C-alpha positions in Angstrom: 82.2 139.5 108.4 83.1 136.2 110.0 86.8 135.5 110.3 88.0 131.9 110.8 90.4 131.4 113.7 94.0 131.6 112.6 95.7 128.3 112.2 98.5 127.8 114.8 102.0 127.5 113.2 102.4 124.1 114.9 99.3 122.7 113.3 98.7 121.3 109.8 96.0 119.7 107.8 95.7 115.9 108.1 92.9 115.8 105.6 90.4 118.3 104.5 89.8 120.7 107.4 91.0 118.3 110.1 93.9 120.0 111.8 96.6 118.1 113.8 99.8 119.0 115.5 102.7 118.6 113.1 104.2 115.9 115.2 101.3 113.6 114.4 102.6 110.2 113.3 100.9 110.4 109.9 102.4 113.8 109.2 105.8 112.6 110.3 105.4 109.6 107.9 104.5 112.0 105.1 107.7 114.0 105.8 109.8 110.8 105.6 108.2 110.0 102.2 108.8 113.6 101.1 112.5 113.3 102.1 112.8 109.9 100.4 111.3 111.4 97.2 113.9 114.2 97.3 116.8 111.8 97.8 115.6 109.6 94.9 115.4 112.7 92.7 119.0 113.5 93.7 120.1 110.0 92.8 118.3 110.4 89.5 120.2 113.6 88.8 123.5 111.7 89.7 122.6 108.9 87.3 121.7 111.3 84.6 125.0 113.2 85.0 126.9 109.9 84.7 124.9 109.0 81.6 123.3 106.0 83.3 120.1 106.3 81.3 118.7 102.9 82.4 119.3 103.7 86.1 117.8 107.1 85.7 114.7 105.5 84.3 114.6 102.9 87.1 114.8 105.7 89.7 112.1 107.6 87.8 109.8 104.6 88.2 110.5 104.5 92.0 109.9 108.2 92.3 106.6 107.9 90.5 105.6 105.0 92.8 106.6 107.0 95.9 104.2 109.7 94.7 101.4 107.2 94.4 102.2 106.0 97.9 102.0 109.5 99.2 98.7 110.1 97.5 97.3 106.9 98.9 98.3 107.8 102.4 96.9 111.3 102.2 93.6 110.2 100.6 93.4 107.0 102.7 92.9 105.0 99.6 94.3 101.5 98.8 97.8 101.5 97.5 98.5 99.1 94.6 101.4 96.8 95.1 104.6 98.0 93.3 105.2 97.1 89.7 108.7 98.2 89.0 111.2 97.4 86.2 108.6 95.1 84.6 108.3 93.1 87.9 105.5 92.7 90.3 105.9 92.8 94.1 106.6 89.0 94.4 109.1 89.0 91.6 111.0 91.9 93.1 111.0 90.1 96.5 112.2 86.9 94.9 114.9 88.5 92.7 116.3 90.5 95.6 116.9 87.2 97.5 118.2 85.4 94.4 121.0 87.9 94.0 123.0 86.1 96.7 122.7 82.7 95.2 123.7 83.9 91.7 126.8 85.8 92.7 129.9 84.2 91.1 131.7 83.6 94.4 128.5 82.7 96.2 128.8 85.7 98.5 126.8 88.9 98.8 128.1 92.0 97.1 129.0 94.4 99.9 129.1 98.2 99.3 132.5 99.8 99.2 133.7 103.2 98.1 135.4 102.0 94.9 132.0 101.2 93.4 131.4 105.0 93.1 129.0 107.7 94.0 125.9 106.2 92.3 126.4 102.8 94.0 126.8 104.5 97.3 123.7 106.6 96.7 121.6 103.5 95.8 122.8 101.7 99.0 121.9 104.8 101.0 118.4 104.8 99.5 118.0 101.1 100.4 118.9 101.9 104.0 116.7 105.0 104.0 113.7 103.0 102.8 114.3 100.5 105.6 114.1 103.3 108.1 110.8 104.6 106.6 109.5 101.0 106.6 110.3 100.5 110.3 108.4 103.8 111.1 105.5 102.6 108.9 105.4 99.3 110.8 105.3 101.2 114.1 102.3 103.3 113.1 100.4 101.1 110.6 100.9 97.5 111.7 97.7 96.1 113.2 99.7 94.7 116.2 101.4 98.1 116.8 98.3 100.3 116.4 96.5 98.3 119.1 93.5 97.8 116.8 91.3 95.0 118.0 88.3 93.5 116.1 85.7 96.2 115.9 87.8 98.8 117.7 88.4 102.2 116.1 91.9 103.8 116.4 93.4 107.1 115.2 95.5 105.3 112.7 94.1 102.4 110.6 96.4 99.6 109.8 98.1 99.9 106.3 99.7 96.6 105.4 99.7 97.8 101.7 102.1 100.6 102.7 104.3 98.3 104.7 104.4 95.8 101.8 105.3 98.6 99.3 108.1 99.9 101.5 109.5 96.4 102.0 109.5 95.8 98.2 111.1 99.2 97.6 114.0 98.3 99.8 114.3 95.1 97.8 114.2 97.1 94.6 117.0 99.3 95.8 119.1 96.3 96.7 118.5 94.8 93.2 119.4 98.2 91.6 122.6 98.4 93.7 123.6 94.9 92.7 122.8 95.5 89.0 124.8 98.7 89.0 127.9 97.2 90.6 127.8 94.1 88.4 128.0 96.1 85.2 131.0 95.9 83.0 132.5 99.4 83.3 
């Protein structure tokens, strides 16, 4: 009977039967998305406990999109641009920048502890998405991957993933501002 070689503990499947060291950049990226999903889920629980049904639903939309993002990365398929809260990627981008100009005193809302745990969590998620976006730029940006015309590299550029993460950080900024501007 033929026995396959035992997989080393420091190895994991990148796709199919292709094994890589767990420090592979794509595996690291998947871990960052996995952590982000877990933190969004925690925020959703917090919103639910505070009876913030609309914010619980918003966070559910983001969680669903992060799962689509993960699947697109694993399967190496195109990622559709985000459509969240009834807005497409450009509307999310525009709205997140418009927040500054529509604030009553003309200044940005800055996070402070008195805004409460959910506001702090939304701001943390915004910052966390930025970290994941920077990592994605490092590994998926054509200029960073070293990909030249006709050249094959280990990691193909994924501008769809970079766009998605950029819009997710904008979405979290919008959520934070919406939450703190509520009449409580």
